[in-house]
ROMIDREN-982816 format. One record per residue: residue number from 0; residue in three letters; z negated, x negated, y of N, C-alpha, C, O in turn. Coordinates in Angstrom, 1 decimal. Layout:
BEGIN
ATOM  seq  type    n_zz    n_xx    n_yy   ca_zz   ca_xx   ca_yy    c_zz    c_xx    c_yy    o_zz    o_xx    o_yy
ATOM  NUM   ALA       Z       X       Y       Z       X       Y       Z       X       Y       Z       X       Y
...
//
This chain:
BEGIN
ATOM  seq  type    n_zz    n_xx    n_yy   ca_zz   ca_xx   ca_yy    c_zz    c_xx    c_yy    o_zz    o_xx    o_yy
ATOM    0   MET  -182.9  -146.8   129.9  -182.1  -146.4   128.7  -182.5  -147.4   127.6  -182.4  -148.6   127.7
ATOM    1   GLY  -182.9  -146.8   126.4  -183.4  -147.7   125.3  -182.2  -148.2   124.5  -181.1  -147.7   124.6
ATOM    2   VAL  -182.4  -149.2   123.7  -181.4  -149.8   122.9  -180.9  -148.7   121.9  -181.7  -148.0   121.4
ATOM    3   GLY  -179.6  -148.7   121.7  -179.1  -147.7   120.7  -178.8  -146.3   121.3  -178.3  -145.5   120.5
ATOM    4   ARG  -179.1  -146.1   122.5  -178.8  -144.8   123.1  -177.4  -144.9   123.7  -176.9  -145.9   124.2
ATOM    5   MET  -176.8  -143.7   123.7  -175.4  -143.6   124.3  -175.6  -143.3   125.8  -176.5  -142.6   126.1
ATOM    6   GLY  -174.7  -143.8   126.5  -174.7  -143.6   128.0  -173.5  -144.1   128.6  -172.6  -144.6   127.8
ATOM    7   PRO  -173.3  -144.1   129.9  -172.1  -144.6   130.5  -171.9  -146.1   130.1  -172.9  -146.9   130.3
ATOM    8   GLY  -170.8  -146.4   129.7  -170.5  -147.8   129.4  -171.2  -148.3   128.1  -171.3  -149.6   127.9
ATOM    9   ARG  -171.7  -147.5   127.3  -172.4  -147.9   126.1  -171.7  -147.4   124.8  -171.1  -146.3   124.8
ATOM   10   MET  -171.7  -148.2   123.8  -171.3  -147.7   122.5  -172.4  -148.1   121.5  -172.4  -149.2   121.1
ATOM   11   GLY  -173.2  -147.1   121.2  -174.3  -147.4   120.3  -175.2  -148.4   121.1  -175.5  -148.1   122.3
ATOM   12   SER  -175.7  -149.5   120.5  -176.5  -150.4   121.1  -175.7  -151.4   121.9  -176.3  -152.3   122.6
ATOM   13   GLN  -174.4  -151.4   121.8  -173.6  -152.4   122.5  -173.0  -151.8   123.8  -172.7  -150.6   123.9
ATOM   14   SER  -172.9  -152.7   124.8  -172.2  -152.2   126.0  -170.7  -152.2   125.8  -170.2  -152.9   124.9
ATOM   15   MET  -170.0  -151.4   126.6  -168.5  -151.4   126.6  -168.0  -152.8   126.8  -167.0  -153.2   126.1
ATOM   16   ASP  -168.6  -153.6   127.6  -168.1  -154.9   127.9  -168.2  -155.8   126.6  -167.3  -156.6   126.3
ATOM   17   GLN  -169.3  -155.7   125.9  -169.5  -156.5   124.7  -168.4  -156.0   123.7  -167.8  -156.8   123.0
ATOM   18   HIS  -168.3  -154.7   123.5  -167.4  -154.1   122.6  -165.9  -154.6   122.9  -165.2  -155.0   122.0
ATOM   19   PHE  -165.6  -154.5   124.1  -164.2  -154.9   124.5  -163.9  -156.4   124.2  -162.9  -156.7   123.6
ATOM   20   ILE  -164.9  -157.3   124.5  -164.7  -158.7   124.3  -164.6  -159.0   122.8  -163.7  -159.7   122.4
ATOM   21   VAL  -165.4  -158.4   122.0  -165.4  -158.6   120.5  -164.1  -158.1   119.9  -163.6  -158.7   118.9
ATOM   22   MET  -163.5  -157.1   120.5  -162.3  -156.5   120.0  -161.0  -157.2   120.5  -160.1  -157.4   119.8
ATOM   23   MET  -161.1  -157.6   121.8  -159.9  -158.2   122.4  -159.7  -159.6   122.0  -158.5  -160.0   121.9
ATOM   24   ILE  -160.7  -160.4   121.7  -160.5  -161.8   121.3  -159.6  -161.9   120.1  -158.6  -162.6   120.1
ATOM   25   PRO  -160.0  -161.2   119.0  -159.1  -161.3   117.8  -157.7  -160.6   118.0  -156.7  -161.0   117.4
ATOM   26   HIS  -157.6  -159.6   118.9  -156.3  -159.1   119.3  -155.5  -160.1   120.0  -154.3  -160.3   119.6
ATOM   27   HIS  -156.1  -160.8   120.9  -155.4  -162.0   121.6  -155.0  -163.0   120.5  -153.9  -163.6   120.6
ATOM   28   ASP  -155.9  -163.3   119.6  -155.6  -164.3   118.6  -154.4  -164.0   117.8  -153.6  -164.8   117.4
ATOM   29   GLY  -154.2  -162.7   117.6  -152.9  -162.2   116.9  -151.7  -162.5   117.7  -150.7  -163.0   117.1
ATOM   30   ALA  -151.7  -162.2   119.0  -150.6  -162.5   119.8  -150.3  -164.0   119.9  -149.2  -164.5   119.9
ATOM   31   ILE  -151.4  -164.8   119.9  -151.3  -166.3   120.0  -150.6  -166.8   118.7  -149.8  -167.7   118.7
ATOM   32   ALA  -151.0  -166.2   117.5  -150.4  -166.6   116.3  -148.9  -166.3   116.2  -148.1  -167.1   115.8
ATOM   33   MET  -148.6  -165.1   116.8  -147.2  -164.7   116.8  -146.4  -165.7   117.8  -145.3  -166.1   117.5
ATOM   34   ALA  -147.0  -166.0   118.9  -146.4  -166.9   119.9  -146.2  -168.3   119.3  -145.2  -168.9   119.5
ATOM   35   ASP  -147.2  -168.8   118.5  -147.1  -170.1   117.8  -145.8  -170.1   116.9  -145.1  -171.1   116.9
ATOM   36   LEU  -145.7  -169.0   116.2  -144.5  -168.9   115.3  -143.2  -168.9   116.1  -142.2  -169.6   115.8
ATOM   37   ALA  -143.2  -168.2   117.3  -142.0  -168.2   118.1  -141.7  -169.5   118.7  -140.5  -169.8   118.9
ATOM   38   LEU  -142.7  -170.4   118.9  -142.4  -171.7   119.5  -141.6  -172.5   118.5  -140.8  -173.4   118.9
ATOM   39   THR  -141.7  -172.3   117.2  -140.9  -173.1   116.2  -139.7  -172.3   115.7  -138.7  -172.9   115.3
ATOM   40   ARG  -139.8  -171.0   115.6  -138.7  -170.2   115.0  -137.7  -169.5   115.9  -136.6  -169.2   115.5
ATOM   41   ALA  -138.1  -169.2   117.1  -137.2  -168.4   118.0  -135.9  -169.2   118.3  -136.0  -170.5   118.4
ATOM   42   LYS  -134.8  -168.5   118.4  -133.6  -169.1   118.7  -133.3  -169.1   120.2  -132.8  -170.0   120.8
ATOM   43   ARG  -133.7  -168.0   120.9  -133.4  -167.8   122.3  -134.5  -168.5   123.1  -135.7  -168.4   122.9
ATOM   44   PRO  -134.1  -169.2   124.2  -135.0  -169.9   125.1  -135.9  -168.9   125.8  -137.1  -169.2   126.1
ATOM   45   GLU  -135.4  -167.7   126.0  -136.3  -166.6   126.7  -137.5  -166.3   125.9  -138.6  -166.1   126.4
ATOM   46   ILE  -137.3  -166.2   124.5  -138.4  -165.9   123.6  -139.4  -167.0   123.6  -140.6  -166.8   123.6
ATOM   47   LYS  -138.9  -168.3   123.6  -139.8  -169.4   123.6  -140.6  -169.5   124.9  -141.8  -169.8   124.8
ATOM   48   GLU  -140.0  -169.2   126.0  -140.7  -169.2   127.3  -141.8  -168.1   127.3  -142.9  -168.4   127.7
ATOM   49   LEU  -141.4  -166.9   126.9  -142.4  -165.9   126.8  -143.5  -166.2   125.9  -144.7  -166.0   126.2
ATOM   50   ALA  -143.2  -166.8   124.7  -144.3  -167.3   123.8  -145.2  -168.3   124.4  -146.4  -168.2   124.3
ATOM   51   LYS  -144.7  -169.2   125.2  -145.5  -170.2   125.9  -146.4  -169.6   126.8  -147.6  -169.9   126.9
ATOM   52   SER  -145.9  -168.6   127.6  -146.7  -167.9   128.6  -147.8  -167.0   127.9  -148.9  -167.1   128.4
ATOM   53   ILE  -147.5  -166.3   126.9  -148.5  -165.5   126.1  -149.6  -166.4   125.6  -150.7  -166.1   125.7
ATOM   54   LYS  -149.2  -167.5   124.9  -150.1  -168.4   124.4  -151.1  -169.0   125.4  -152.3  -169.0   125.2
ATOM   55   ALA  -150.5  -169.4   126.6  -151.3  -170.0   127.6  -152.3  -169.0   128.2  -153.5  -169.2   128.4
ATOM   56   SER  -151.8  -167.8   128.6  -152.6  -166.8   129.3  -153.7  -166.2   128.4  -154.8  -166.1   128.8
ATOM   57   GLN  -153.3  -165.9   127.1  -154.3  -165.3   126.2  -155.3  -166.3   125.7  -156.5  -166.0   125.4
ATOM   58   THR  -154.9  -167.6   125.6  -155.9  -168.6   125.2  -156.9  -168.8   126.4  -158.1  -168.9   126.1
ATOM   59   ARG  -156.4  -168.8   127.6  -157.3  -168.9   128.8  -158.2  -167.7   128.9  -159.4  -167.9   129.1
ATOM   60   GLU  -157.7  -166.5   128.7  -158.5  -165.3   128.7  -159.6  -165.3   127.6  -160.7  -164.9   127.9
ATOM   61   ASN  -159.2  -165.7   126.4  -160.2  -165.8   125.3  -161.3  -166.7   125.7  -162.5  -166.4   125.5
ATOM   62   ALA  -161.0  -167.9   126.3  -162.0  -168.9   126.6  -163.0  -168.3   127.7  -164.2  -168.4   127.7
ATOM   63   GLN  -162.4  -167.6   128.7  -163.2  -166.9   129.8  -164.0  -165.8   129.2  -165.2  -165.7   129.6
ATOM   64   MET  -163.5  -165.0   128.3  -164.3  -163.9   127.7  -165.5  -164.5   126.9  -166.6  -163.9   126.9
ATOM   65   ARG  -165.2  -165.6   126.2  -166.3  -166.2   125.4  -167.4  -166.7   126.3  -168.6  -166.5   126.0
ATOM   66   ALA  -167.0  -167.3   127.4  -168.0  -167.8   128.4  -168.8  -166.7   129.0  -170.0  -166.8   129.1
ATOM   67   TRP  -168.1  -165.6   129.4  -168.8  -164.5   130.0  -169.8  -163.9   129.0  -170.9  -163.5   129.3
ATOM   68   TYR  -169.3  -163.7   127.7  -170.1  -163.1   126.7  -171.5  -163.9   126.5  -172.5  -163.3   126.5
ATOM   69   SER  -171.4  -165.2   126.4  -172.6  -166.0   126.3  -173.5  -165.9   127.5  -174.7  -165.7   127.4
ATOM   70   GLN  -172.9  -165.9   128.7  -173.6  -165.8   129.9  -174.3  -164.4   130.1  -175.5  -164.3   130.4
ATOM   71   TRP  -173.6  -163.3   129.8  -174.0  -162.0   130.0  -174.9  -161.5   128.9  -175.9  -160.7   129.1
ATOM   72   PHE  -174.7  -161.9   127.6  -175.4  -161.3   126.5  -176.2  -162.3   125.7  -176.8  -161.9   124.7
ATOM   73   GLY  -176.2  -163.6   126.2  -177.1  -164.6   125.6  -176.9  -165.0   124.2  -177.8  -165.4   123.5
ATOM   74   GLN  -175.6  -164.8   123.8  -175.3  -165.3   122.4  -173.8  -165.5   122.3  -173.0  -165.0   123.2
ATOM   75   PRO  -173.3  -166.2   121.3  -171.9  -166.4   121.2  -171.2  -165.1   120.7  -171.9  -164.2   120.2
ATOM   76   VAL  -169.9  -164.9   120.9  -169.2  -163.8   120.5  -169.3  -163.7   118.9  -168.9  -164.7   118.3
ATOM   77   PRO  -169.8  -162.6   118.4  -169.8  -162.5   116.9  -168.4  -162.4   116.3  -167.4  -161.9   117.0
ATOM   78   SER  -168.2  -162.8   115.1  -166.9  -162.6   114.5  -166.6  -161.1   114.4  -167.6  -160.3   114.3
ATOM   79   TRP  -165.4  -160.8   114.3  -165.0  -159.4   114.3  -165.7  -158.6   113.2  -165.6  -159.0   112.0
ATOM   80   GLY  -166.4  -157.5   113.6  -167.1  -156.7   112.6  -168.3  -157.2   112.0  -169.0  -156.6   111.2
ATOM   81   GLN  -168.8  -158.4   112.4  -170.0  -159.1   111.8  -171.2  -158.6   112.6  -171.4  -158.9   113.7
ATOM   82   GLY  -172.0  -157.8   111.9  -173.3  -157.3   112.5  -173.0  -156.5   113.8  -173.9  -156.5   114.7
ATOM   83   THR  -171.9  -155.8   113.8  -171.6  -155.0   115.0  -171.5  -153.5   114.6  -171.2  -153.2   113.5
ATOM   84   ASP  -171.6  -152.7   115.6  -171.4  -151.2   115.3  -170.1  -150.8   116.1  -170.1  -149.8   116.7
ATOM   85   TRP  -169.1  -151.7   116.0  -167.8  -151.4   116.7  -166.9  -150.6   115.9  -167.3  -150.0   114.9
ATOM   86   GLY  -165.7  -150.6   116.4  -164.6  -149.8   115.8  -164.2  -148.9   116.9  -165.0  -147.9   117.3
ATOM   87   TRP  -163.1  -149.1   117.6  -162.7  -148.3   118.7  -162.5  -146.8   118.3  -161.3  -146.4   118.2
ATOM   88   GLN  -163.6  -146.1   118.0  -163.5  -144.8   117.6  -163.1  -143.9   118.8  -162.9  -144.4   119.9
ATOM   89   GLY  -162.9  -142.6   118.6  -162.5  -141.8   119.7  -161.2  -142.1   120.2  -161.0  -142.3   121.4
ATOM   90   GLY  -160.2  -142.2   119.4  -158.8  -142.3   119.8  -158.3  -143.7   119.6  -157.1  -143.9   119.7
ATOM   91   MET  -159.1  -144.7   119.5  -158.6  -146.1   119.3  -158.2  -146.4   117.9  -157.3  -147.2   117.6
ATOM   92   GLY  -158.9  -145.7   116.9  -158.5  -145.9   115.5  -158.5  -147.3   115.1  -157.6  -147.7   114.4
ATOM   93   MET  -159.5  -148.1   115.5  -159.5  -149.5   115.1  -160.7  -149.9   114.3  -161.0  -151.1   114.3
ATOM   94   GLY  -161.3  -149.0   113.6  -162.4  -149.4   112.7  -162.0  -149.9   111.4  -162.3  -149.4   110.4
ATOM   95   HIS  -161.2  -151.0   111.4  -160.6  -151.5   110.1  -161.4  -152.8   109.6  -162.0  -153.5   110.4
ATOM   96   ARG  -161.4  -153.0   108.3  -162.0  -154.1   107.7  -161.0  -155.1   107.2  -159.8  -154.7   107.0
ATOM   97   GLY  -161.4  -156.3   106.9  -160.5  -157.2   106.2  -159.3  -157.5   107.1  -158.2  -157.3   106.6
ATOM   98   MET  -159.5  -158.0   108.3  -158.4  -158.2   109.2  -157.7  -159.6   109.1  -157.9  -160.4   110.0
ATOM   99   GLY  -157.1  -159.9   108.1  -156.4  -161.2   107.9  -156.0  -161.8   109.3  -155.2  -161.1   110.0
ATOM  100   MET  -156.4  -162.9   109.7  -156.1  -163.6   110.9  -156.5  -162.7   112.1  -155.9  -162.9   113.2
ATOM  101   GLY  -157.5  -161.8   112.0  -158.0  -161.1   113.1  -157.0  -160.1   113.7  -157.1  -159.7   114.8
ATOM  102   MET  -156.1  -159.6   112.9  -155.1  -158.6   113.4  -155.1  -157.4   112.6  -155.6  -156.4   113.0
ATOM  103   GLY  -154.5  -157.4   111.4  -154.4  -156.2   110.6  -153.8  -155.1   111.4  -152.7  -155.3   112.0
ATOM  104   HIS  -154.4  -153.9   111.3  -153.8  -152.7   112.0  -153.9  -152.8   113.5  -153.2  -152.0   114.2
ATOM  105   MET  -154.8  -153.7   114.0  -154.9  -153.8   115.5  -153.6  -154.2   116.1  -153.3  -153.9   117.3
ATOM  106   GLY  -152.8  -154.9   115.4  -151.6  -155.5   116.0  -150.5  -154.4   116.3  -149.4  -154.8   116.8
ATOM  107   GLY  -150.8  -153.2   115.9  -149.8  -152.1   116.2  -148.5  -152.5   115.4  -147.4  -152.4   115.9
ATOM  108   GLY  -148.7  -152.8   114.1  -147.6  -153.1   113.2  -147.4  -154.5   113.0  -146.3  -154.9   112.5
ATOM  109   THR  -148.2  -155.4   113.5  -148.1  -156.8   113.4  -148.2  -157.2   111.9  -149.2  -156.9   111.3
ATOM  110   ASN  -147.3  -158.0   111.5  -147.3  -158.6   110.1  -146.8  -160.0   110.2  -145.6  -160.3   110.3
ATOM  111   LEU  -147.7  -161.0   110.3  -147.4  -162.4   110.4  -146.5  -162.9   109.3  -145.6  -163.7   109.6
ATOM  112   SER  -146.8  -162.5   108.1  -146.0  -163.1   107.0  -144.5  -162.5   107.1  -143.6  -163.3   106.8
ATOM  113   ALA  -144.4  -161.3   107.4  -143.0  -160.7   107.6  -142.3  -161.4   108.8  -141.1  -161.7   108.7
ATOM  114   LEU  -143.1  -161.6   109.8  -142.5  -162.3   111.0  -142.1  -163.7   110.6  -141.0  -164.2   111.1
ATOM  115   SER  -142.9  -164.4   109.9  -142.6  -165.8   109.6  -141.4  -166.0   108.7  -140.7  -167.1   108.7
ATOM  116   THR  -141.0  -164.9   108.0  -139.8  -165.0   107.1  -138.6  -164.1   107.6  -137.6  -164.0   106.9
ATOM  117   ALA  -138.8  -163.5   108.7  -137.7  -162.6   109.2  -136.4  -163.3   109.4  -136.3  -164.5   109.8
ATOM  118   GLN  -135.3  -162.7   108.9  -133.9  -163.2   109.1  -133.6  -163.4   110.5  -133.2  -164.5   110.9
ATOM  119   ASP  -133.8  -162.4   111.4  -133.6  -162.5   112.8  -134.9  -162.5   113.5  -135.5  -161.5   113.8
ATOM  120   PHE  -135.5  -163.7   113.6  -136.8  -163.9   114.1  -137.0  -163.2   115.5  -138.0  -162.5   115.7
ATOM  121   ASP  -136.1  -163.5   116.4  -136.2  -163.0   117.8  -136.3  -161.5   117.8  -137.2  -161.0   118.6
ATOM  122   ARG  -135.5  -160.8   117.0  -135.6  -159.4   117.0  -136.9  -158.9   116.4  -137.6  -158.0   117.0
ATOM  123   ALA  -137.3  -159.5   115.3  -138.6  -159.1   114.7  -139.8  -159.4   115.6  -140.8  -158.6   115.7
ATOM  124   PHE  -139.7  -160.5   116.4  -140.8  -160.9   117.3  -140.9  -159.8   118.4  -142.0  -159.3   118.6
ATOM  125   ILE  -139.8  -159.3   118.9  -139.8  -158.3   120.0  -140.3  -157.0   119.3  -141.2  -156.3   119.9
ATOM  126   GLU  -139.9  -156.7   118.1  -140.3  -155.4   117.5  -141.7  -155.4   117.2  -142.3  -154.3   117.1
ATOM  127   GLN  -142.4  -156.6   117.0  -143.8  -156.6   116.7  -144.6  -156.8   118.0  -145.7  -156.2   118.1
ATOM  128   MET  -144.1  -157.6   118.9  -144.9  -157.9   120.1  -145.0  -156.7   121.1  -146.0  -156.5   121.7
ATOM  129   ILE  -144.0  -155.9   121.2  -144.1  -154.7   122.0  -145.2  -153.8   121.6  -146.1  -153.5   122.5
ATOM  130   PRO  -145.3  -153.3   120.4  -146.4  -152.5   120.0  -147.8  -153.2   120.1  -148.8  -152.6   120.4
ATOM  131   HIS  -147.8  -154.5   119.8  -149.0  -155.3   119.9  -149.5  -155.3   121.4  -150.7  -155.0   121.6
ATOM  132   HIS  -148.6  -155.5   122.3  -148.9  -155.5   123.7  -149.3  -154.1   124.2  -150.2  -153.9   125.0
ATOM  133   GLN  -148.6  -153.1   123.6  -149.0  -151.7   124.0  -150.4  -151.4   123.6  -151.1  -150.7   124.3
ATOM  134   MET  -150.8  -151.9   122.4  -152.2  -151.7   122.0  -153.2  -152.4   123.0  -154.2  -151.9   123.3
ATOM  135   GLY  -152.8  -153.6   123.3  -153.7  -154.4   124.3  -153.8  -153.7   125.6  -154.9  -153.6   126.2
ATOM  136   VAL  -152.7  -153.1   126.1  -152.7  -152.4   127.4  -153.6  -151.2   127.3  -154.3  -150.9   128.2
ATOM  137   MET  -153.5  -150.5   126.2  -154.3  -149.3   126.0  -155.8  -149.7   125.9  -156.6  -149.0   126.5
ATOM  138   MET  -156.1  -150.7   125.2  -157.5  -151.2   125.1  -158.1  -151.5   126.5  -159.2  -151.1   126.8
ATOM  139   ALA  -157.3  -152.3   127.2  -157.8  -152.8   128.5  -157.8  -151.6   129.5  -158.8  -151.6   130.3
ATOM  140   SER  -156.9  -150.7   129.5  -156.9  -149.6   130.3  -158.1  -148.7   130.1  -158.8  -148.3   131.1
ATOM  141   MET  -158.4  -148.4   128.8  -159.6  -147.6   128.5  -160.9  -148.3   128.9  -161.8  -147.6   129.4
ATOM  142   ALA  -161.0  -149.6   128.6  -162.2  -150.3   128.8  -162.6  -150.4   130.3  -163.8  -150.4   130.6
ATOM  143   GLN  -161.6  -150.6   131.2  -161.9  -150.9   132.6  -162.7  -149.7   133.2  -163.4  -149.9   134.2
ATOM  144   THR  -162.5  -148.5   132.7  -163.2  -147.3   133.3  -164.7  -147.5   133.2  -165.4  -147.1   134.2
ATOM  145   ASN  -165.2  -148.1   132.2  -166.7  -148.2   132.0  -167.1  -149.6   132.1  -168.3  -149.9   131.7
ATOM  146   SER  -166.3  -150.6   132.5  -166.7  -152.0   132.5  -167.8  -152.1   133.6  -167.7  -151.7   134.7
ATOM  147   GLU  -168.9  -152.9   133.2  -170.0  -153.1   134.1  -169.8  -154.3   134.9  -170.5  -154.5   136.0
ATOM  148   HIS  -168.9  -155.2   134.5  -168.8  -156.5   135.2  -167.4  -156.5   136.0  -166.4  -156.4   135.4
ATOM  149   PRO  -167.5  -156.7   137.3  -166.2  -156.7   138.1  -165.3  -157.7   137.7  -164.0  -157.5   137.7
ATOM  150   GLN  -165.8  -158.9   137.2  -164.8  -160.0   136.8  -164.0  -159.5   135.6  -162.8  -159.8   135.5
ATOM  151   LEU  -164.7  -158.9   134.6  -164.0  -158.4   133.4  -163.1  -157.3   133.8  -162.0  -157.2   133.3
ATOM  152   ARG  -163.5  -156.4   134.7  -162.6  -155.3   135.1  -161.3  -155.9   135.7  -160.2  -155.4   135.5
ATOM  153   ALA  -161.5  -157.0   136.6  -160.3  -157.6   137.2  -159.4  -158.2   136.1  -158.2  -158.1   136.2
ATOM  154   MET  -160.0  -158.8   135.1  -159.2  -159.4   134.0  -158.5  -158.3   133.2  -157.3  -158.4   132.9
ATOM  155   GLN  -159.2  -157.2   133.0  -158.5  -156.0   132.3  -157.4  -155.5   133.1  -156.3  -155.2   132.5
ATOM  156   GLN  -157.5  -155.4   134.4  -156.4  -154.9   135.3  -155.2  -155.9   135.2  -154.1  -155.5   135.1
ATOM  157   ALA  -155.5  -157.2   135.2  -154.5  -158.2   135.1  -153.8  -158.1   133.7  -152.5  -158.3   133.6
ATOM  158   MET  -154.6  -157.9   132.6  -154.0  -157.8   131.3  -153.0  -156.6   131.3  -151.9  -156.7   130.8
ATOM  159   VAL  -153.4  -155.5   131.9  -152.5  -154.3   131.9  -151.2  -154.6   132.7  -150.1  -154.3   132.2
ATOM  160   LYS  -151.4  -155.2   133.8  -150.2  -155.5   134.7  -149.3  -156.5   134.0  -148.1  -156.3   133.8
ATOM  161   ASP  -149.8  -157.7   133.5  -149.0  -158.7   132.9  -148.4  -158.2   131.6  -147.2  -158.5   131.4
ATOM  162   GLN  -149.1  -157.6   130.7  -148.6  -157.2   129.4  -147.6  -156.0   129.6  -146.6  -156.0   128.9
ATOM  163   SER  -147.8  -155.2   130.6  -146.8  -154.1   130.9  -145.5  -154.7   131.4  -144.4  -154.3   131.0
ATOM  164   ARG  -145.6  -155.8   132.2  -144.4  -156.5   132.7  -143.7  -157.1   131.5  -142.4  -157.1   131.4
ATOM  165   GLU  -144.4  -157.8   130.6  -143.8  -158.4   129.4  -143.2  -157.4   128.5  -142.1  -157.6   127.9
ATOM  166   ILE  -143.8  -156.2   128.3  -143.2  -155.1   127.5  -141.8  -154.7   128.1  -140.9  -154.6   127.4
ATOM  167   GLU  -141.8  -154.6   129.4  -140.6  -154.2   130.1  -139.5  -155.2   129.9  -138.3  -154.9   129.6
ATOM  168   GLN  -139.9  -156.5   130.1  -138.9  -157.6   129.9  -138.4  -157.6   128.4  -137.2  -157.7   128.2
ATOM  169   MET  -139.3  -157.5   127.5  -138.8  -157.5   126.1  -137.9  -156.3   125.8  -137.0  -156.4   125.0
ATOM  170   THR  -138.3  -155.1   126.4  -137.4  -153.9   126.2  -136.0  -154.1   126.7  -135.1  -153.7   126.1
ATOM  171   GLN  -135.9  -154.8   127.9  -134.6  -155.1   128.5  -133.8  -156.0   127.6  -132.6  -155.8   127.3
ATOM  172   TRP  -134.5  -157.1   127.1  -133.8  -158.0   126.2  -133.3  -157.3   124.9  -132.2  -157.5   124.5
ATOM  173   TYR  -134.2  -156.5   124.4  -133.8  -155.8   123.2  -132.6  -154.9   123.3  -131.7  -155.0   122.5
ATOM  174   ARG  -132.6  -154.2   124.4  -131.4  -153.4   124.7  -130.1  -154.2   124.9  -129.1  -153.9   124.4
ATOM  175   SER  -130.3  -155.3   125.6  -129.2  -156.2   125.9  -128.7  -156.9   124.7  -127.5  -157.0   124.5
ATOM  176   TRP  -129.6  -157.4   123.8  -129.2  -158.2   122.7  -128.9  -157.4   121.4  -128.0  -157.8   120.6
ATOM  177   TYR  -129.5  -156.2   121.3  -129.4  -155.4   120.1  -128.8  -154.0   120.2  -128.7  -153.3   119.3
ATOM  178   GLY  -128.5  -153.7   121.5  -127.8  -152.4   121.7  -128.7  -151.3   121.9  -128.3  -150.1   122.1
//
């Protein structure tokens, strides 16, 4: 199969694995930025603990994805949208430009400035992190179907499991705390 041809696990000249890593790293960066805010602004210890966990796991996953990308594709991960033919077309709706802090519309409603000034930070954090995680779960679920590398597929499966569990936990807190 020549470069630029479509085929299983290909998006233009890029493999699905390349595409996933280039898209997931800035998505994780968005969750990490939200978690950093929560570490200083959250009132509830449960939110602070969740934020610590999100920051640790997603920082670790980003480092691993960067290492794999260099190993598998012989170059560092390009900045989002830089010299790439990405954009999760076909249902992902993520071909956006100008992604302040690597999030923008990818965050599923994430707005860091609104979050940083929210009156009820804990509520705003949950209201933004749930759709952000839902987008991450969707990205990882879709990508694992065509992932060429078993290690990345295993990470995608773990992302789906972990973030789905965190969504359920935040949903329970939200019901309990806000009715």
